[in-house]
Structures are given as C-alpha cells and as structure tokens.
MIGU-127943 format. One record per residue (C-alpha): residue number from 0; x, y, z. Coordinates in Angstrom, 3 decimals, always signed. Example, Ala and Ser with C-alpha at 12.3 -4.5 7.8 and 13.67 -1.06 7.14 Angstrom:
0,+12.300,-4.500,+7.800 $
1,+13.670,-1.060,+7.140 $
END
This chain:
0,-47.439,-59.578,-15.901 $
1,-47.660,-63.273,-13.959 $
2,-49.782,-64.913,-11.361 $
3,-47.843,-65.889,-8.515 $
4,-45.493,-68.364,-8.840 $
5,-45.589,-68.195,-12.590 $
6,-42.051,-68.446,-12.996 $
7,-40.940,-64.741,-13.294 $
8,-37.997,-65.299,-12.012 $
9,-36.161,-68.042,-13.890 $
10,-37.333,-65.350,-16.993 $
11,-35.121,-62.709,-15.182 $
12,-32.447,-64.930,-15.321 $
13,-32.589,-65.837,-18.823 $
14,-32.642,-62.329,-19.906 $
15,-30.237,-61.808,-17.833 $
16,-27.979,-64.841,-19.091 $
17,-28.894,-63.038,-22.638 $
18,-27.376,-59.605,-21.570 $
19,-24.054,-60.657,-20.533 $
20,-23.247,-63.310,-22.940 $
21,-23.567,-60.105,-25.387 $
22,-21.292,-58.562,-23.139 $
23,-23.615,-56.105,-21.407 $
24,-25.021,-55.603,-17.948 $
25,-27.821,-56.030,-15.943 $
26,-30.027,-54.272,-13.021 $
27,-31.974,-55.700,-10.498 $
28,-34.288,-53.917,-8.012 $
29,-36.079,-55.643,-5.620 $
30,-38.768,-53.588,-3.042 $
31,-37.310,-54.573,-0.037 $
32,-33.836,-55.622,+1.828 $
33,-36.182,-58.616,+3.229 $
34,-36.317,-59.636,-0.821 $
35,-32.423,-59.117,-1.375 $
36,-31.141,-62.129,-0.207 $
37,-33.407,-64.713,-1.570 $
38,-32.601,-62.493,-5.165 $
39,-28.901,-62.577,-4.356 $
40,-28.365,-66.073,-3.426 $
41,-30.574,-67.171,-6.830 $
42,-28.174,-64.986,-9.041 $
43,-25.142,-65.749,-7.374 $
44,-25.907,-69.871,-7.501 $
45,-26.355,-68.731,-11.688 $
46,-23.307,-66.051,-12.601 $
47,-21.277,-66.706,-9.342 $
48,-19.243,-64.114,-8.044 $
49,-20.013,-61.626,-10.817 $
50,-23.127,-60.082,-8.802 $
51,-22.556,-57.035,-6.791 $
52,-25.194,-56.062,-3.645 $
53,-26.455,-52.280,-2.819 $
54,-28.980,-51.473,-0.138 $
55,-29.046,-49.093,+2.992 $
56,-28.147,-52.209,+5.379 $
57,-24.519,-52.533,+4.584 $
58,-22.261,-51.077,+6.310 $
59,-20.052,-47.851,+4.457 $
60,-17.187,-50.500,+4.076 $
61,-18.966,-53.075,+2.259 $
62,-21.087,-50.623,+0.296 $
63,-17.611,-48.965,-0.792 $
64,-16.445,-52.326,-1.414 $
65,-19.382,-53.098,-3.938 $
66,-19.357,-49.510,-5.322 $
67,-15.821,-50.289,-6.417 $
68,-16.207,-53.376,-7.367 $
69,-18.537,-52.570,-9.876 $
70,-17.086,-49.019,-11.175 $
71,-13.629,-51.334,-11.458 $
72,-15.579,-53.987,-13.988 $
73,-16.109,-56.587,-11.376 $
74,-19.587,-56.934,-11.552 $
75,-22.016,-58.064,-14.546 $
76,-24.863,-57.603,-12.546 $
77,-25.838,-55.380,-9.576 $
78,-29.200,-56.529,-7.198 $
79,-30.556,-54.009,-4.719 $
80,-33.224,-51.705,-3.334 $
81,-34.162,-48.444,-5.263 $
82,-30.760,-46.694,-4.557 $
83,-29.048,-49.385,-6.517 $
84,-30.411,-47.636,-9.835 $
85,-27.868,-45.200,-9.678 $
86,-24.765,-47.458,-9.466 $
87,-22.056,-46.829,-12.030 $
88,-22.966,-49.683,-14.670 $
89,-21.685,-48.977,-18.086 $
90,-23.382,-50.228,-20.996 $
91,-26.524,-51.857,-18.963 $
92,-28.320,-54.870,-21.204 $
93,-31.513,-54.932,-19.198 $
94,-32.768,-53.683,-15.756 $
95,-35.516,-55.492,-14.018 $
96,-37.866,-53.791,-11.576 $
97,-39.709,-57.170,-9.654 $
98,-42.512,-56.004,-7.501 $
99,-42.993,-52.928,-9.762 $
100,-46.042,-52.025,-7.711 $
101,-44.120,-51.115,-4.427 $
102,-44.421,-47.739,-2.874 $
103,-40.614,-48.067,-1.475 $
104,-39.570,-47.798,-5.199 $
105,-40.499,-44.246,-4.262 $
106,-38.269,-41.994,-1.887 $
107,-39.759,-40.220,+0.633 $
108,-36.683,-38.096,+2.103 $
109,-34.632,-36.278,-0.174 $
110,-33.787,-36.579,-2.637 $
111,-36.979,-36.828,-3.606 $
112,-37.110,-39.748,-6.794 $
113,-38.748,-42.266,-8.294 $
114,-36.682,-45.376,-9.061 $
115,-38.884,-46.101,-12.152 $
116,-38.636,-42.948,-13.732 $
117,-34.216,-42.933,-12.991 $
118,-34.704,-46.575,-15.114 $
119,-36.566,-44.983,-17.927 $
120,-34.144,-43.153,-18.190 $
121,-31.080,-44.872,-17.880 $
122,-32.530,-47.321,-20.020 $
123,-33.384,-44.828,-23.020 $
124,-29.640,-43.584,-22.812 $
125,-28.130,-47.739,-22.577 $
126,-30.907,-48.495,-25.122 $
127,-31.068,-50.964,-22.778 $
128,-34.697,-53.115,-21.963 $
129,-36.908,-52.031,-18.845 $
130,-39.088,-54.897,-17.622 $
131,-41.236,-54.630,-14.829 $
132,-42.894,-57.563,-13.482 $
133,-45.475,-58.536,-10.615 $
134,-48.768,-60.385,-10.139 $
135,-50.317,-57.137,-9.384 $
136,-49.028,-54.316,-11.312 $
137,-49.499,-50.714,-10.173 $
138,-52.986,-49.213,-11.832 $
139,-50.578,-46.799,-13.645 $
140,-48.306,-49.385,-15.572 $
141,-50.726,-51.693,-16.677 $
142,-52.668,-48.778,-17.797 $
143,-49.818,-47.738,-19.795 $
144,-49.537,-51.536,-21.310 $
145,-52.916,-51.683,-21.936 $
146,-52.818,-48.086,-24.231 $
147,-49.653,-49.580,-25.900 $
148,-47.115,-47.369,-24.097 $
149,-45.682,-50.356,-22.607 $
150,-45.420,-53.935,-24.144 $
151,-47.339,-56.618,-22.141 $
152,-46.274,-60.310,-21.393 $
153,-48.357,-62.231,-19.571 $
154,-48.191,-65.986,-17.497 $
155,-51.468,-67.064,-16.597 $
156,-50.080,-70.168,-15.226 $
157,-48.368,-71.222,-12.142 $
158,-45.242,-73.188,-13.018 $
159,-45.411,-77.122,-13.548 $
160,-48.971,-76.103,-13.803 $
161,-49.443,-76.422,-10.277 $
162,-52.987,-74.682,-8.799 $
163,-53.542,-71.467,-7.458 $
164,-54.075,-71.323,-3.842 $
165,-57.759,-72.047,-2.311 $
166,-58.683,-68.918,-0.460 $
167,-61.568,-68.465,+2.284 $
168,-62.936,-65.593,+4.109 $
169,-63.601,-65.558,+7.790 $
170,-65.953,-63.385,+9.087 $
171,-64.668,-62.287,+12.810 $
172,-68.256,-61.180,+13.653 $
173,-69.124,-64.367,+13.927 $
174,-66.016,-65.603,+15.854 $
175,-66.242,-62.987,+18.531 $
176,-70.355,-63.453,+18.649 $
177,-69.026,-67.475,+19.555 $
178,-67.122,-65.926,+21.917 $
179,-63.695,-66.280,+20.365 $
180,-62.352,-63.057,+21.134 $
181,-58.818,-64.147,+20.229 $
182,-56.796,-63.171,+17.152 $
183,-56.766,-66.338,+15.639 $
184,-60.272,-67.671,+13.812 $
185,-61.092,-71.070,+15.016 $
186,-60.991,-72.211,+11.490 $
187,-57.649,-70.643,+11.118 $
188,-56.063,-72.450,+14.216 $
189,-57.901,-75.713,+12.879 $
190,-55.845,-75.427,+9.712 $
191,-52.505,-74.429,+11.327 $
192,-52.902,-77.907,+13.801 $
193,-53.545,-79.625,+10.352 $
194,-50.508,-77.946,+9.169 $
195,-48.395,-78.679,+12.056 $
196,-49.585,-82.635,+12.306 $
197,-48.263,-82.945,+8.356 $
198,-45.011,-81.193,+9.015 $
199,-46.028,-78.334,+6.787 $
200,-44.851,-74.674,+7.259 $
201,-47.434,-71.388,+8.005 $
202,-47.028,-67.798,+7.344 $
203,-49.441,-65.232,+8.975 $
204,-49.783,-61.446,+7.789 $
205,-50.588,-59.102,+10.252 $
206,-49.003,-55.718,+9.374 $
207,-49.371,-54.319,+12.956 $
208,-45.999,-54.245,+15.036 $
209,-46.055,-54.356,+18.876 $
210,-48.620,-56.517,+21.427 $
211,-51.616,-54.376,+21.970 $
212,-52.297,-51.433,+19.986 $
213,-54.219,-48.862,+21.895 $
214,-54.300,-48.107,+25.239 $
215,-58.416,-46.061,+26.062 $
216,-59.358,-44.634,+29.302 $
217,-62.865,-46.749,+30.264 $
218,-64.170,-43.437,+32.088 $
219,-63.619,-40.890,+29.364 $
220,-62.344,-42.889,+26.217 $
221,-59.534,-40.489,+26.138 $
222,-56.693,-42.940,+24.035 $
223,-52.955,-42.777,+25.348 $
224,-51.323,-40.641,+22.332 $
225,-47.616,-39.667,+22.098 $
226,-47.324,-35.994,+23.570 $
227,-44.583,-35.115,+20.610 $
228,-47.206,-37.218,+17.861 $
229,-50.670,-37.166,+16.886 $
230,-50.976,-40.885,+16.944 $
231,-51.996,-43.154,+19.585 $
232,-49.026,-45.290,+21.411 $
233,-48.218,-48.892,+21.087 $
234,-47.955,-51.058,+24.120 $
235,-44.755,-53.456,+23.831 $
236,-44.765,-56.325,+26.040 $
237,-41.142,-57.626,+25.424 $
238,-39.506,-54.297,+26.638 $
239,-42.529,-53.549,+28.898 $
240,-43.078,-50.101,+27.671 $
241,-45.570,-48.002,+25.208 $
242,-43.615,-46.900,+21.990 $
243,-44.294,-44.490,+19.425 $
244,-43.839,-46.325,+16.231 $
245,-43.221,-42.546,+14.516 $
246,-41.021,-40.695,+16.883 $
247,-39.171,-43.923,+18.860 $
248,-40.458,-42.166,+22.006 $
249,-40.958,-44.555,+24.784 $
250,-43.084,-44.782,+28.166 $
251,-41.958,-47.041,+31.026 $
252,-43.654,-48.134,+33.022 $
253,-46.742,-48.897,+31.339 $
254,-49.277,-46.549,+32.503 $
255,-52.386,-48.117,+34.451 $
256,-54.227,-44.540,+35.156 $
257,-55.645,-42.114,+32.427 $
258,-53.887,-38.957,+32.194 $
259,-56.712,-37.052,+31.594 $
260,-59.078,-38.048,+33.961 $
261,-56.891,-40.955,+36.073 $
262,-59.490,-43.170,+35.186 $
263,-58.416,-47.339,+34.503 $
264,-57.085,-47.668,+30.806 $
265,-57.287,-51.046,+29.028 $
266,-55.348,-52.114,+26.379 $
267,-56.583,-53.512,+23.368 $
268,-56.154,-54.506,+19.950 $
269,-53.063,-56.857,+18.568 $
270,-50.160,-56.639,+17.061 $
271,-47.188,-59.114,+16.152 $
272,-46.157,-59.643,+19.845 $
273,-49.742,-60.331,+20.898 $
274,-50.219,-62.970,+18.045 $
275,-46.996,-64.587,+18.976 $
276,-47.652,-64.979,+22.121 $
277,-50.888,-66.412,+21.412 $
278,-50.383,-68.958,+19.162 $
279,-47.025,-70.065,+21.376 $
280,-50.274,-70.835,+24.240 $
281,-52.404,-72.701,+21.741 $
282,-49.822,-74.567,+19.672 $
283,-46.963,-74.976,+22.638 $
284,-45.042,-77.554,+20.408 $
285,-44.672,-75.002,+17.467 $
286,-41.831,-73.508,+16.671 $
287,-42.698,-69.571,+16.194 $
288,-40.707,-67.261,+14.592 $
289,-41.839,-63.435,+14.165 $
290,-40.510,-60.713,+11.505 $
291,-41.232,-57.329,+12.373 $
292,-39.327,-53.924,+12.741 $
293,-38.848,-55.122,+16.197 $
294,-37.183,-58.739,+15.578 $
295,-34.783,-58.086,+12.845 $
296,-33.228,-54.838,+13.616 $
297,-30.222,-56.690,+14.110 $
298,-27.413,-56.780,+11.024 $
299,-28.341,-59.853,+8.504 $
300,-31.226,-60.416,+10.316 $
301,-33.788,-60.830,+7.782 $
302,-31.338,-63.283,+5.816 $
303,-30.458,-65.402,+8.943 $
304,-34.032,-65.927,+10.045 $
305,-35.058,-66.106,+6.356 $
306,-32.909,-69.127,+6.105 $
307,-33.669,-70.608,+9.804 $
308,-37.287,-71.033,+8.377 $
309,-36.218,-72.735,+5.136 $
310,-34.034,-74.920,+7.375 $
311,-37.605,-75.789,+8.916 $
312,-36.347,-74.511,+12.448 $
313,-39.809,-72.900,+12.339 $
314,-43.330,-74.053,+11.703 $
315,-45.077,-70.595,+11.581 $
316,-43.922,-67.004,+10.458 $
317,-46.227,-64.325,+11.885 $
318,-44.636,-61.009,+10.418 $
319,-45.705,-57.515,+9.190 $
320,-45.344,-56.856,+5.199 $
321,-42.051,-57.903,+5.034 $
322,-43.327,-61.765,+5.053 $
323,-46.268,-60.690,+2.324 $
324,-44.158,-60.650,-1.279 $
325,-41.454,-62.267,-2.886 $
326,-40.329,-65.527,-0.370 $
327,-40.377,-68.705,-2.043 $
328,-39.983,-71.380,+0.572 $
329,-41.818,-75.089,-1.122 $
330,-43.121,-76.005,+1.811 $
331,-45.428,-73.455,+2.979 $
332,-49.263,-74.480,+1.853 $
333,-51.242,-72.575,+4.717 $
334,-51.242,-68.471,+4.463 $
335,-53.409,-66.614,+7.007 $
336,-54.064,-62.944,+6.871 $
337,-55.138,-61.362,+10.257 $
338,-56.138,-57.377,+10.413 $
339,-56.526,-56.414,+6.757 $
340,-59.363,-53.869,+7.585 $
341,-57.588,-51.312,+8.736 $
342,-55.962,-51.326,+5.483 $
343,-58.683,-50.998,+3.713 $
344,-59.784,-47.815,+4.847 $
345,-56.465,-46.564,+4.983 $
346,-56.189,-43.223,+3.512 $
347,-54.461,-42.447,-0.144 $
348,-56.100,-43.032,-3.393 $
349,-54.149,-46.341,-3.741 $
350,-55.549,-47.780,-0.237 $
351,-57.804,-50.619,-2.288 $
352,-54.576,-51.327,-5.032 $
353,-52.217,-51.585,-1.514 $
354,-54.824,-54.062,+0.085 $
355,-55.740,-56.455,-2.971 $
356,-51.640,-56.576,-3.889 $
357,-50.665,-57.173,-0.177 $
358,-53.131,-60.264,+0.099 $
359,-52.690,-61.739,-3.748 $
360,-48.601,-61.395,-2.975 $
361,-49.158,-63.147,+0.630 $
362,-51.660,-65.847,-0.551 $
363,-49.155,-66.544,-3.556 $
364,-46.431,-67.424,-1.042 $
365,-48.609,-70.732,-0.322 $
366,-48.271,-73.782,-2.392 $
367,-45.517,-73.650,-4.264 $
368,-44.158,-76.891,-4.525 $
369,-45.165,-80.281,-4.344 $
370,-48.584,-80.110,-2.337 $
371,-51.553,-77.718,-3.079 $
372,-51.838,-73.978,-1.257 $
373,-54.465,-72.833,+1.152 $
374,-55.039,-69.231,+2.954 $
375,-57.852,-67.948,+5.173 $
376,-58.513,-64.008,+5.272 $
377,-59.852,-62.430,+8.303 $
378,-62.090,-59.550,+8.496 $
379,-65.095,-57.843,+9.911 $
380,-66.217,-57.128,+6.064 $
381,-66.043,-60.185,+3.979 $
382,-68.475,-59.013,+1.304 $
383,-65.695,-56.288,+0.369 $
384,-65.177,-56.625,-3.351 $
385,-61.173,-55.849,-2.718 $
386,-61.090,-58.570,-0.205 $
387,-63.585,-61.324,-2.749 $
388,-61.390,-60.096,-5.560 $
389,-58.121,-60.270,-3.895 $
390,-59.431,-64.096,-2.533 $
391,-60.236,-65.263,-6.146 $
392,-56.760,-63.678,-7.547 $
393,-58.521,-61.990,-10.154 $
394,-56.493,-59.112,-10.969 $
395,-58.504,-57.992,-14.490 $
396,-61.921,-57.240,-12.332 $
397,-59.997,-55.428,-9.872 $
398,-58.069,-53.260,-12.375 $
399,-61.679,-52.683,-14.666 $
400,-62.872,-52.097,-10.958 $
401,-59.892,-49.463,-10.249 $
402,-59.454,-47.908,-13.364 $
403,-63.346,-46.805,-13.880 $
404,-62.817,-45.222,-9.868 $
405,-59.296,-43.194,-11.043 $
406,-60.991,-41.846,-14.268 $
407,-64.145,-41.246,-12.052 $
408,-61.878,-39.097,-9.421 $
409,-59.407,-37.790,-11.510 $
410,-56.250,-39.651,-10.157 $
411,-53.379,-40.927,-11.505 $
412,-52.995,-42.130,-14.543 $
413,-55.149,-39.853,-15.549 $
414,-53.496,-36.810,-13.958 $
415,-50.084,-36.237,-12.110 $
416,-50.497,-35.973,-8.210 $
417,-48.074,-33.652,-6.596 $
418,-48.239,-33.319,-2.925 $
419,-46.816,-30.325,-1.568 $
420,-45.684,-30.920,+2.178 $
421,-44.847,-28.113,+5.195 $
422,-44.302,-28.515,+8.798 $
423,-43.038,-26.386,+11.440 $
424,-42.812,-25.862,+14.959 $
425,-46.115,-23.531,+15.186 $
426,-49.737,-24.995,+13.960 $
427,-50.828,-21.416,+13.150 $
428,-47.739,-20.450,+10.829 $
429,-47.563,-23.409,+9.227 $
430,-51.527,-23.475,+7.766 $
431,-50.529,-19.678,+6.548 $
432,-47.955,-20.900,+5.163 $
433,-49.395,-23.758,+3.438 $
434,-51.966,-21.317,+2.305 $
435,-49.647,-18.195,+1.258 $
436,-47.657,-20.917,-0.861 $
437,-51.228,-21.797,-2.356 $
438,-51.853,-18.432,-3.278 $
439,-48.622,-17.836,-4.455 $
440,-48.971,-21.094,-7.003 $
441,-52.737,-20.044,-8.088 $
442,-51.097,-16.564,-9.159 $
443,-48.305,-18.101,-11.035 $
444,-50.936,-20.607,-12.662 $
445,-53.212,-17.262,-14.005 $
446,-50.571,-16.103,-16.005 $
447,-50.580,-19.789,-18.003 $
448,-54.854,-20.327,-18.240 $
449,-53.644,-23.128,-20.985 $
450,-52.261,-25.301,-17.871 $
451,-54.496,-27.978,-16.670 $
452,-54.829,-27.714,-12.447 $
453,-56.223,-28.167,-9.641 $
454,-55.249,-27.021,-6.289 $
455,-57.160,-28.797,-3.226 $
456,-56.160,-27.689,+0.161 $
457,-54.103,-26.890,+2.617 $
458,-55.000,-29.477,+4.679 $
459,-53.512,-30.585,+8.091 $
460,-51.415,-34.055,+7.043 $
461,-53.252,-37.350,+8.088 $
462,-51.177,-37.220,+10.822 $
463,-50.897,-33.501,+11.990 $
464,-47.884,-33.741,+14.358 $
465,-44.968,-35.807,+14.361 $
466,-42.283,-34.934,+16.832 $
467,-43.478,-32.038,+17.699 $
468,-43.630,-30.573,+14.137 $
469,-46.910,-29.736,+12.948 $
470,-47.567,-30.719,+9.281 $
471,-49.865,-29.239,+6.659 $
472,-50.120,-30.143,+2.469 $
473,-51.296,-28.446,-0.445 $
474,-52.772,-31.472,-3.468 $
475,-52.192,-30.757,-6.450 $
476,-53.513,-32.191,-9.578 $
477,-51.912,-31.824,-12.927 $
478,-50.102,-32.781,-16.071 $
479,-46.476,-33.568,-14.891 $
480,-44.179,-31.693,-17.634 $
481,-41.870,-29.684,-17.323 $
482,-43.630,-26.505,-17.646 $
483,-46.059,-27.654,-14.449 $
484,-42.189,-28.260,-12.660 $
485,-41.049,-24.532,-13.369 $
486,-44.455,-23.692,-12.134 $
487,-43.569,-24.929,-8.899 $
488,-40.391,-23.667,-8.807 $
489,-41.341,-20.072,-9.495 $
490,-43.980,-20.170,-6.530 $
491,-41.144,-21.535,-4.180 $
492,-38.494,-18.711,-5.307 $
493,-41.362,-16.022,-4.366 $
494,-41.498,-18.315,-1.109 $
495,-38.268,-17.956,-0.280 $
496,-38.598,-14.225,-1.294 $
497,-40.734,-13.830,+1.602 $
498,-39.123,-15.578,+4.458 $
499,-41.471,-18.114,+4.640 $
500,-39.221,-21.216,+4.998 $
501,-38.189,-19.700,+8.690 $
502,-41.630,-20.449,+9.431 $
503,-42.642,-23.745,+7.703 $
504,-40.252,-25.591,+5.842 $
505,-41.776,-27.205,+1.991 $
506,-41.273,-30.626,+0.178 $
507,-42.437,-31.080,-2.883 $
508,-43.184,-35.067,-4.045 $
509,-44.021,-35.785,-7.759 $
510,-44.753,-39.232,-6.696 $
511,-46.954,-38.759,-3.691 $
512,-50.181,-41.598,-3.050 $
513,-51.568,-37.900,-1.918 $
514,-51.162,-39.629,+2.112 $
515,-48.542,-37.421,+3.595 $
END
C-alpha cells in the first residue's frame, strides 16, 4: 500500500528480477487495456523480449502467437488484463495485481470469476508470492491486511520525497450563482491558463461520454429515453445523433420535439465531447486530446494517443476513468475533476469507495517529477466527507469510516454478497420467476438452519430494461463457502426442473457489488 507515485512499479521490477534470476516466472495483471502499454514498455525496457502480452484488444492471431510463446517457454513474464491470470505459465514465482481495487478484475459475463481468487489459487499451487498493490486498496483487502490474513507493506512517501499535490474543492453552486454555466469553473480555467503559459500539461477527468447527457421536454418534463432500455439517450454532437450507451441504438437526426406531448426538447448536462469543445473555445491555442470509448475504439488507439500526449503533442487530456489510474507523465502538474457528484450517489455499496479511489488516483497523476502538482475538484457538495478525505489523500481515515459503515450494514468483508440476476422479454414473467427462485432457495436453506443467510428481494435491476430485456435481482448476504454454493446449485437444479429458464434466464454472481 503506497501513496500515488511512491515507486510501487520499481518494487514490482525488483521482485520480477528476483523471480526470473531464480529461474521462475512472473505474472503481472493491470485493470485496463489503457494501462497495459505503459507497463509493457517498462517491463520490455528492463527484461527485453521475454515479456508476453494478453488482453482483449489483441487480434486472434496476435493472441495465439503470444499464447504459443508462453506455452513454448519463450516468455518469463506475462502482463495483461484479468484473463491473463489463466496464462499457461509453469513454475510461477510471483503474481502482481496492480490497482487491485478495480472492479474490472471481476468478470461480469460468463464465466464469472474473480482474478483475485484465481491468482490466489495459482499462487498456492506454485508456492508463489501474490502481491496486491494500490494507493487505495479495496476495503476487503485492507481489512485482510489489518487482521493478519495478508502482510501489509507500506510506502508512505512519494518517490524522491516529492510532496503530494495540493488539492482545492470548488463549489459549483457558487459558479452558477455568479453566472458561469460552463462545465469548467473559473478557478480551474485560471489554473489551466497558467499551466499553458508554463508549457506544462493538464489532465481533466469527466466520467461521462458524449456531448450533452440528457434531453428533457420543457412542457411535460419527459426525458428522451431509449425505447429498448430504461435509460436516457445521450447526445453525441460529432455524429449528430442520440446514442444509447447500453444497447448502442441511435436516433438521427436529433429530435427537437417531445415524442410524448410535442413540446420543445432542451438538451442539458455535459459529457467529454462538450468539455473538449468548451476548452477549444476558452483556449484556442491549446491542443486538446479526448480519451473515451468513442475516441479509442480503433486498434492500438490507447497506445498511440498516450504516446502523443507523452511527446507533448497535446497540452490538455480530457477523458473518462481511463485517464485516472496508473499513467505517469512527467509534465502533468494540474488535474481537474469534473462531474464527480453523480458517482457519489450511485447504487451499490462500493459507491463511496469508488469515488475515493477515483479522486485519489487521478489527483496522483499530478506533480510526479520535478514540479509540484495541483488539483481542483469541482462539486456541488464541497463538505462531503468522502471528497474532503480524498482531497487530503487520507486513506486511513477513509478506511475507518468505511469499515464502520460496512459492519453496521453487514456488507463485505463481514459477509459474502451474491447477486442472482433474472432476465427475460416479459416483465411479469421475470418477476414471477425471480420470486419462485427466492422461494426455492428459502426451502433449501430451511433444511440447514445453521447456515447464515439473508435473502433480499426480488427487486427490479438498477436499470430495469436493457435491449428489450427486463431484469430482476435477488441479493443474498451469505458466507461464501462450499455449503452456500451447493445450496445455490440445488436451487438452480429445481428452477430448471420447473422449466423456468424459458421464462427468465438466471445468472449467479458471487463477486457483485450489489448493482445489476
């Protein structure tokens, strides 16, 4: 557990070097494809061609060649995203999971697995060291370290004794009252302009793609939603269309009249495309790079765009979560966090942990070399304790607050959380199937009264309909052991026997954050 820029990567390199020198192999996992290029570059600079890569952006041929290199013993080190945990490496000496708190280590499609669990099993089988690393560990991992199940190693200072960035919270309500309706506050605009004058770079985090995020009728207040999903459509100006970020449906040209009452539609909110446009108007000489799912869709786009930013071909990078973690640019001295409030009030018991982690991580991209860093967090709730603790980079105080809440509400690490999801074309049938499964699970559990169990629901999913499919869920607080899994397996068998899968398909997720 080390503060941002404390030199965790150097520790990884030394551990890998030690493992390779002893004739053993190393496995390095990173949470996102966008972080893979930087890690590959560092490992290859150190270990040459003995590094193999595994992630979903590789073509089938590339993946096969890398896989064969690993199988034929041509690689000592494998680096990749979660699926790399299955790489056919013999005699592993060390497994490293960087940014271990990230939800991307949990597969949300079949087969549903946790890279942590697979890594633990492999480390035990090979007698290897498993190293979890983060500036903001997950509450469960830190609890395991505090209670002695893991060993805790701390790096409390930045590399070269550089100070942590100074952080300032800006109240966006005051900005609006002063007549600034822009997505960029005056304080942030001033700092960007100073940075540009000094020839230094800026990173802005905004966790929303698109141009304007919602279209609302001025007469009846109806929001323009996707007809296949129960979510608002997002206006993408570059393509001149409304787009659903869940099923991909688009509407073009962009409607101006309300489909419900014929009133006038007004588009509000802001996404990465709009911020990019505003920055171009504010700073015409600045070169702005947008990093989101739309701009990085092409093959190797992450790598190429980050290399251009590193080479100073851009002054400002604005992007979604992919710009927040793991990136290391010497000349970035300013970080701005825009539109974080929507995440503060998100569903799922990890909402606060995710916000704290995201802010700490993105603020940590600033001031990593010679010049000290500065960060501005824009919010409508500047007194929120999660934001003030993230601004202070005080993980320990945040952990104390979070672990007390988890204990009080009975959430992990004090129990396992299993979410059982149901999906089908007819809402009433899905609801009935979910209720029936709940009853079957209850009947099975009654045979084992000593088994700790709490069944909540069924309730509609947090997004009730995606791609014309209705979704319901059961949340089960449990002890995630073999007895519980056998119980769920028995209930699934009975569900199938009653031919209910034809009404609603069922998925079991033992690593969920409760949001489905």
